[in-house]
Structures are given as C-alpha cells and as structure tokens.
N, C-alpha and C positions, 0 to 999 in steps of 0.2 A: 582565445577568452573561454575563461573557466566560471561555471553553475552551480549553484549549491541546489541542490533538491531536496527535499523533504518527504521521504517513503514512509507512509503509514498504512499499507492493504498488503497487496500481493507484491509488490515489488520491494518489501521488507528484506526478503531473504539474498545474501550477496550473488548465488547462484542465479535466481532467477532476473535480477537487475544486468548481471553481467553479459548475459545471452542478448538483451534488449539494448543498452547502452554498452560497450567494448571498454568505452576510457572510463567508468567510473570507480570511484574510489573511496572505500567507506572513510567517515570523518571522524563521526561519535552518534551515542544516542541522544534524542532531543526530545521537549515536549513542547506542543503545542497547547496554550492554553484558551480558554472559552470556548473549548470545541471538545466534540464526544465524538466517539467510534459509531456510527452507525452500519449496518450493512442493508440497505434502502435504494442505493441507484440501480435505477433501469438500465440494465446494459443490453445490447443487440442480441445476446443471446437467449434473453429471455430472463435471466437471472440476476439477483442483486449483488452489486459490487458495493466494496468499502467506501464510508465516505466520511471525510472531518466535517461534520456537521456543526455550525456556528450556534451555542446558545447564547454567549455571553453572562454565562456564569463562570465567574476566576476560578471556583473549584474544580472545572470540567476542564479537562484535559486530553489530547491524543498522545499517546506515546507513536514516536519512530525513528527515524534516522537521516542523518544527514550525509549523503553521498554529494563529492565533487565530480564534475563531468566535464568534457568537451563540450564547448558551446554546438559543435558541427553535429554532437550526437542529440541534440534535443528533438527535432524533427523526428527521428526515429521511435523514442518518447512519447511525442505527443500524438503519432499514430495509432501505438499500442496503447494509448490512455484515451483515445477515444478523445482528443482535444477537439470541441466545437460539434461533437456527438452526444452531449452528454456531461462533460467534465470541462472544466474553466480551468486555464493555469491563473494561480493565485499567488503574488506577492506576500510573502507575510513575514512575520519575527516567532522566532522559535529558541525556546532557552535550551542551553545543553551546560556541559561543566566549566566552560569558560565565560558562560554569559547569554546576551542574545544575539542571534543570528540572523543574517535578511538570507531567506530561501526564497524557493519557488515549489507550488505543490499543485494538487489536482483536486479540485471540490466539483460536487455536482451541482449541474444547474438546478434549479428550482423546480421545472418542470419533469426532471428526469427523478425526481423521488417519489417513491411509493413504499409504503408500510406493510405490501401485503406480497412483497416477496422476498425469498430467500435464497442467498448463495448455495452454488453448486458444492458440493463435497471436498470436491479437488480446490476449491478455491478459499474456503474457509481452510484448508487443512495448508495452503500457502502462507494466508495470514498467520495462523498459529505457528507454521514452522519458522518464521521470522521471528516473529516474537520471542520466542524459545532461544532461537540463534542467538539475540542482542539482550537475552538474558533481563526480560521485560520483567516487572513485580509479579508475584504469583496472583494478586486479586484483578489486576489488569488482562493476563493469561487467562482468567476463568472465567472474565465477561466475553472474551472470544469463544472458549469452548461451552458456552451456552447458548450460542447462536443455533438454530436449527437450521442442518442443509438438507437439500436437495439431491436425487441422483441426475447426473447431467442424462440428457435422454442421446445427443449426441455422442456415441462410441469410440470414433477417433478422435475427437477433441479431448474426451475423457481419458482414453489411454496417452497422449500425448503430455497431458499434464501429469497423469500417474507416474510416467518415466521422469517428468522433471522432480517432482515429488522423492523418487527414487534416489537421482543424482545431489538433490540435498542433504541425503541422509548417510554419502560416502565422503562429502567435502566439508572438511572442518575449518579449513581458512582459504581461502583464493584473493582476498586483497591483500 
C-alpha cells in the first residue's frame, strides 16, 4: 500500500525525508488552503516546530510537497514527527497542478501550541532550504526568512543537523 504525505516543514527537502523514509518519492508541489505556516508547535527539545495552523480563511495557504511512500514507512515517520506527542496525523485535501489530492499530514495538537517559542537556527534553515529547493514563491520564502530563530543549546544535535544541511547543499536531485 502506498500513502501520500504532505510535507510543509523540516521534511520539505528530499534529502531530509529520504533519510527518514527510504521509500519516499517526490510527486509535486501543493497548497493546503485555509491554513498558514506557523512556528509555534512546542517540541520535546524546547524549541518551536512548524505547524499548518487552521485559520478557516480561504486566502490563507501553506505551501508544501506531496511525497508518495510505502505504508510500511509511516511508522518511522510517525516516530520522527512525534505522533501522539504534540502532532496529530490528519487526512486532508491539498491542491496541486493536477487538481485535488487526498494526503495525510501532521498538525500540532492544540495544547502543544505556544507563540512564545522560537525554532532553532538549524530547524528554520531546514524549512527554508526545502522551500528554496522546490522554488516556492519569493513572498512565501520571505515569510520563513522573517522568523526569528534561536541557538540550539545541544551541541551534538546542532552539529548533526548542520551536517544534514551541508548534505542538502551538495545534492541537487535524489528522487
């Protein structure tokens, strides 16, 4: 069984997602309407992570990417995303160049939302690199650029993610 996953945060870039779910295959860029990208989901590491926040306003949208993956990889992705520990998986409809697509994505549980947090520098950079890789519109990219990040106090985690960012800079096409 194959699943379609809508990535909009740190999993946007195929280098990141391929490490987490080896079967993933890029399908297309897509939009989730009536939502906006926020960096306000409380993470286990004390920072903010991305959330596709429901606004109900038709003009709002979250840019993302549809990936297809084997159903057997979903458990791995659930673990990385913290399913049940701040994120819920949600079946939703996104729009791409061929029309409406049914996908699943992860959204923050209401009691895990805090506007007083900031993402780590490396996390913001993962989202930004993914948005640039997929050539999202400049105004959308600029919204990500404007987010104020903070330094990760965990040197080991920081170095691990800096290494991942370096890999993204050297790989042009992997899927």
